[in-house]
N, C-alpha and C positions, 0 to 999 in steps of 0.2 A: 165848084171848087171842092177838091178832095178833102176828106176829113183829115185832120192832123192827128198823128199817132200820139197815144197817151205818153205822158212823161215816164221814162224808165222802162218802156217796153223793149228797147234794144238791149238794155242791160240784162233783162230777164231772158231774152233769146240767147244771148251769149253764155249766160250761166247754164242754161239747159244744154246747149251744145257742148260745153266743157264737161258737164256731168255725163253725157252720153259717151264722149270720147274716153274719159277716164274709166268708165265702166267697161268699155270694150278692151282697153289696155289691160285691166285687171283680169278679165276673162281669158284673154289670149295668154297672159303669163301663167295662169293656173292650168290651162289646157295644153300648153306647149310642152313637149317632152324635154327632159333634162339634157344638158350637154352630153354628147355621146361619150367622149373619153378624153383623157389626157395620156399621151403616149410618151414613154421614156425608153431610151436605148441603153441596154446593159453593155457598157463599153469597158468596164474594168472587171478583173477577177481576182479576189472576190469583190462583189458589188454590195453596197449598203446604201439605203435611202430612207429618209424620214420625210413624209409628206402629209398634207392634210387633204382629204377627199371631201369636197364641199357637198352640201345637200343637193345642189343643182347639177352635179356631175355624176353620171351613171357609174363610171368605173375608171380606174387607172390601169394602164397596160404597160408591162415591162417586156420589151422584145429582146430576145437573146438568140445566140447561135451556139449549137453544141453538136459535135460529130458523133458518128457511130462508135460505140465503145466507151463513151464518156457518161458521167452521171451528173445530173443537175440537182443540187441540194438547195432548198429554199425554206426560210424561216420567217414567219409573219407574226407580229405582235402589235396589238392595239392598245394605245394609252388613253383613248377617249372614244366612246361609241363602240360599234362592232361592225363587222363586214364579212363577206365571203371571199374565199381564195380559190381560184380555178387555174389549172394548168392546161393551156390551149396548144394545139398543133398549128404552127404557122404564125405569120404576122398579120397586121391589119385586122384585128379581131372584130367580128360582127357578132354580137351576142345572139342574134336570132338565127344565124346560119353557120357560124364557125363551130368546130368540134373541139371539145375538151375531154381530157382523160378523167373519167369518173373516179377511178381508184386512186388517183393522185390529186384529188381536189376535195374541198369540203362538200358536205351534202347540199344538194341544190336547195336554196332558200334558207339555209342555216346562217345565222349571224353569230360569229364567234369572236373571241378575244385573242386567240392565238392558234397557230397551225404550223406544222413542220412536216416536210416529206422529202423524199429523194426519188428522182425519176431516172431510170437507166435507159439511155438512148440506144435504140437498135436501128438497123439499116432501113427498115420499113417506115420509121417515124420521120425521116427527113432530117434536116439540120436546123430548121427555124421553129422557135417556140415562143410562147408569151405567158408570163405570169400575170394574172388579172386580179386586181383587188376590186371587188364589186360592192357597190353601195346598196345593201339589201333593204334598208329601212329609210332611204332618202334623208339621211342625217349627216351632220358634220362628223367626219371620222379622222382621227389623228393616229398614224400608224408608222411602224418601222418594218422594212423588208430587207432581208439579206439573201443573196444568191451566190452560190459557189459552183463552178464547173470544174470537174476533176476527172482524170482517167479512172475507169472502173477497175477494181482490184482484179489481179490475175485469176483468183479463184472467187467466184460469186459468194456473197455472204450466205445465201441459202444453202450452198454446198457445204460450207464450213459448219453451219448449224446442223445439217443432216448427219455429217460425220460425227460430230460431238454426240448427237442423240443416239447413233448406233453404238458408239463406244460405251455410253452409259447403260444401254440395254444389255450389252454383252457382259459388262461387269456385274450387273444385277443377276443375270442368269448363272454366272460362275459362282457367285456367293450362295445362291439358292441351292445349287447342286452340291456344293461342299457341305452345307448345313444338313441337307437331307442324307448325304452319305454318312456323316458322323452319327446321325440318329439311328441309322440302320446297322451300324457296326455291332457285332455280338459282344456280350459282356465277357471279360477275360476269365478263364478257368483257373481253379486253384492248382498250383504245381503239385505233382505227386511226390511221395516221400522218397528220399534218396535211398539207394541200396545200402545194406549194412557194410560197415567198414571192414575191409580185408587188408591184412598186412601184406605189403608188397613182397613178392617172392624173390629169392636170390639163390644162387647155386648152393646146394647142400642144406638148404633150410628145411626143417621138418614141415610136413603138411599142416595146414591149419586144423585146429580141433573141430570135430564135428559139432554141429549146432546142438545145443542142449535140448534133449527131447522134452517136449511139453507133457507134463503129467496130467492125467485125467482128473477132473475135480473130485475131491475126497468126499465120501458120504459119511455122515455121522453114524456111529455104531447103534445097533438097535437097542431100544430100551429093555431092561430086564423085566420078566413077568412079575406081576404083583405078588407080594408075599402072602401065603395062606397057611392055615393050620395043617 
């Protein structure tokens, strides 16, 4: 006759089983990567959104379309936490393989409270882009994002700035030349004495008197000789 199991052994086995299962669930949750992304379509212009990026979500992606000659302006502000902002080429962003524009994004790994930039679209860039809010520190982030797509100005802003800079340089050069010319100008000379007045002549008028001859300086008379016997 087989031995009877001790009282409560089944309960102990069940508790051990549940402990192992719960431990595995915790380990899987800790080792599992965060949710890849939440994707939003930019369907209005201008576009504004306020969202919360949870600690379990890697990034939020905002997919937009802009044509050659247009410029995309985007402004990002965080009200809770911090995050990175990246401007990607194309849609369906994959953080490990997709390409982003370094000059129009935050520094890689930087967790910022705000960021604003403007991207000028050229023919080589295509027409599909994504603004990505990346959860740098795996925390809950509350943020606001504004995106505007507008035609680029007829004259690029850098050209206007260059023209203004050239005008300023020319004005400075002209002022320096004028100041130096004034410093080199000779001092004015004293005017010469006017000629002596002469009475205007008329028919039958006597000639003017000759100028008074200048007398030589007078010498004092010699002293008399001393008186003697």
